[in-house]
N, C-alpha and C positions, 0 to 999 in steps of 0.2 A: 504493500500500500504506500502511496505517495504521502509524504509529510508536508508537501508544499501548501501554503495558504491558498484558499479558493482563487484569489485574484491573480495568482501566478500560475495556476494550472494552464496547460497548453492543449490545444486541439487543432484539428484541421477542418477548415470550412472552405466552401467553394463559391459562396456568394453571401452578401448581406444586402437584402432588398428592403428599401424604405417605402413608406406610404402604401402598404398593402391594405386592402379593404375586405379581403375574402378569406383570411386565415385567422379568424378570431374576431372578437368584438372591437369596434372602433378602428382607428388608424394604427397600424402595427409595423414594426420592423421585424423582418424574418431573417434569422440566421440559419443558413443551410449547412449542415454538417456532412462531411464525407463519410462513406461507409454505409453498408446496408446488409441486413441479414436475409433479405429476399432478393430475387431477380425477376421482377414482374415483367411479363412480355411486353406490356404497354408503357413501361416507365418513361416518363418525359424528362427524367434527369439521369441519363446513363452515366454521366460524369460523377455521380454520387456513389456508384457501386463499389469502387475500390477505395480503401481507406487513405492511401498515400496519394500525393499530388501526381498527376499524369499528364502526358503530352497530348495535345489536340492539334489538328492541322486543318486550316480553312484555306484551301488553295486560291479562293477568289480574292484573298488579300495579298497574295504573293506578287512581287514585282517582276517575276520570271527569273530563272537562273542566269540568263544572259545579263540582266541588270544588277542582280545581287546574288552572291554565292556565300554570304557570311555563315549561314547555317551549315552548308556543306563543309566548310573549312574547319568546323569545330566538332563535328560528330565523330566520336571515337569508334563507332560500331559499323560505319558505312550503311546506316539505316535510312539515309536520305538519298533521293535520286530525282532526276528531272522527268516529269511526265511528258506525254505527247504534246501537250499544250505549252510546254516550256516552263511549267510551274512545278513547285516542289511537291514531292509526295513522300510518304513515310511507310517504311516496311515495319509494321508494328511487331512482327515476329522477331526482328533483330533489335528493335529499340529497347533499351534498358531503363528508360525514363531518367537518364542523368540530367536532362533538361537544359544542357548547354546550348542546344540549338535555339530554344525559345528565348534564352537570354540574349542571343546574338541577333535574333530576327528584329528588324526595324519596324515592321508593319503589323506585328501580332498575327501573321499567317500561321506561325507556330506559337502556340500559347499554352499556358499551364492551367489545368483545372485543379484548384486546391492550393491553399497556403496556410501556414501556421499562425495562430493568434493566441494570445493569452486571454483569460477571462476579462482582465482589466481592459485590454484593447477592444474586445467585443462589446463590453458594457458601455464603454466610452462612445462607441458608434451609436448604440441604442439611445443613450441619454441625449444625443444631439437633438432629438425630436420630442423631448419630454413634454413640451408645451402642447403638442398635438394629442398626446396620450391623455393629458388631463382634461382636455376639452371633449374628447370623443369616447373616453373609456377604453382606449387602446393600450398597447404595450408591446411586449416581446413574445414572438412565437419561434420555437425551435422546430426546424424541419430538416429534410434531407433528400435522399437517403433516409436512413433511420437514425434520428438524433441520439437515441439511447444506445446505439452501437458504440459510440464513444461515451459510455456511461459516466465515468468519473468527471470528464470535462462538462458534459451536459448538466449533471447535477450541481457542479460548482457554479456554472452559469446561472442556473435557476435560483440557487441559494443566494448568490450575490445580488441578483435582480430583486428578489424579495426583500433583502436588507435595504435596498434603495427604493422600495415601494413601487416597483415597476410590475404591472400586471403581467402574468406569465401564462402561456399556452404552449401546447406541444402537439405536433402532428406525428402520430406513431402508427406503425403497422402491428405493434404488439408482439412481435416475434423476438423477444428479448428475455433474459432471465427475470423471473418475478422480483428478485431482490433489488434489481436495478429500477424496475418500474415502481416498486413500492417506495424506494427512496425518493425518486423523482416526484411522485404524487404528493409528497409532503410539502413541496414548494410550488405546486401548480394551482392555478385558479380556474383552469378549464382544460379539457383534453379533446382533441379530434382523433378518433380511433378508426382506422380503416378496417373494414370487413368485406372481403372480396366475394367469396362463395362459401357455402356451408359444407359442400362435399369435399372431404379431405384429399381424395385422389385428384379431383379436378383442380383443387388449390395447388397441389404439388406440381401438376402438369404445367400450370401457367405462372408459377412463382418460384419453383425449385424446392419448396418445402410444403409439408402439409400444415393444416391450421390447428393442430392439437394445442400447442402452447398458446397461440393467439386467443383461442376461445377460453382456455383456462384463465389467462391473464385478464381478459375482459370481465369474466365472472368475478374474479377476486378483486379487481379494481372497483367495480361498482358495489360490491358487498362491503369492502373495508372502508370505502370513502363514499358513502351514500349522498353526501352533500356536495361532492365535486361534480360540476357540470360536465357530462360526457356526451359528445355528439358522435354517433357512429356514422361513417360515410362509406358508400359503396361506389367505386368508379364503374360505370356501366359500359362494358366493353363488348362490341359486336362479336358474336360467336363464343363468348365466354360466359356472360351472365345477363344477357339482354332479353330475358324472358320473365314472365310473371311467376313461373315456377321457381326460378333461382332467387328473385327478389323476395318472393313470398316466404321462402325457407328462412331467409335472414330475419325477416320481420317476425315470423313465428318464434324463432330463437330469442329475439329481443323482448318478447312478452314477459319473460321472467325478470326483466330490468325496466320497470315502468317509468323510471325517472330519466332514462336516456332519451335524447332526441335522435332523429334519423334524417339523413340527406343522401340523395343520389347525385353523383357527379358525372357529367357527360364525357365520354372518351374523346380525345383529340390527338392529332398527330404532330403537334407543334414541336416536340422534342426530336423528331426524326433526323434533322440535319446533324445533330450532335453525334449520332451513331456513326455517320460518315466521317466526321472529324476524328473520331476515336478509332477508325478503321474497322468498324463492326457493322454487320448487317442488322437492319431493323427486324426484330423477331416476328412482328405481325405482318411483315411484307406489305402488301397493298391494301390491307384492311382499311375501309373507308370510315370516316366519322359517322357516328350514330346520327340518323336523321332527327331533326328537331321534332318532327311529328311523333316518331317512335319514343323519343325521350320524354315528351310531354305525356304520352299514354302511360308510360311506366311511373311517372311522377304521380299521376292521378290514381293509378292502381295502388301505389305505396301509401298515399295519404288515406285512401279509403280503407285499406287493410289495417292501417294503424289506428283506425277509428277517428280520423280527422275529416273535416269537411273538404272534399276534393276541390283544389284550386288549379285549373289548367295553367301551365307555364306561360 
């Protein structure tokens, strides 16, 4: 166990996003932590999967190798080469993520996903917008990846935020040791908890793991902390869970937790370019966005099954 004070604890983040309106109450700052315990086929943040900083390549920003070869000059593994269009390309099988090329690149065609910060650094960024939190009821949201994958850092962040009276929220997939979630819950004022599908084999097929631990953690969380607001969210993905049967099974399970709220999230493909930057294929291929009409139908179904007055989107 580390003996460092909370403010000196270090973690790896890949983004700090300000002025968010959709990740908790009010205006919020989101800290995205690297690392995840699932590999969801539809993930829009593939740069979050690995814990350590990693190289991304966006050739559209490259000046062409004829104009600039600074990255080629510093790569020790010969992992860089010129594509047919004259722009840089990366052989990710050879790349060791030494990141020397990204440091040399003048245009960010080669960039790094992830950087180390201390709790003090991160909280300082959050506090820059304290006036907006006071007026809107907002605060800090931890996201990822899975923020509790870096459990010690995440808990230190939450604990320091609460000391400074910053409202705290987390977006979690729940696939973490209970001991970590239990510690984090003590410093949270709300939780967004993803629940994809109830069938454990289907869950494993689309995320890499079954949902046994996730379901146990949700039950334990809502039982031990009955006054902690928990919003369960389901990303509705075509071909995965876009049916009344799949959504209905989740809602039936949630009936034992009458105090949780429930929300459907529409699948989108906005993260697909990042798979290309990382040299990876997009797992869902050409899967199209869920139609607005179908998503609205499922929203009405979910509201009715939950005993709410259906309100079309």
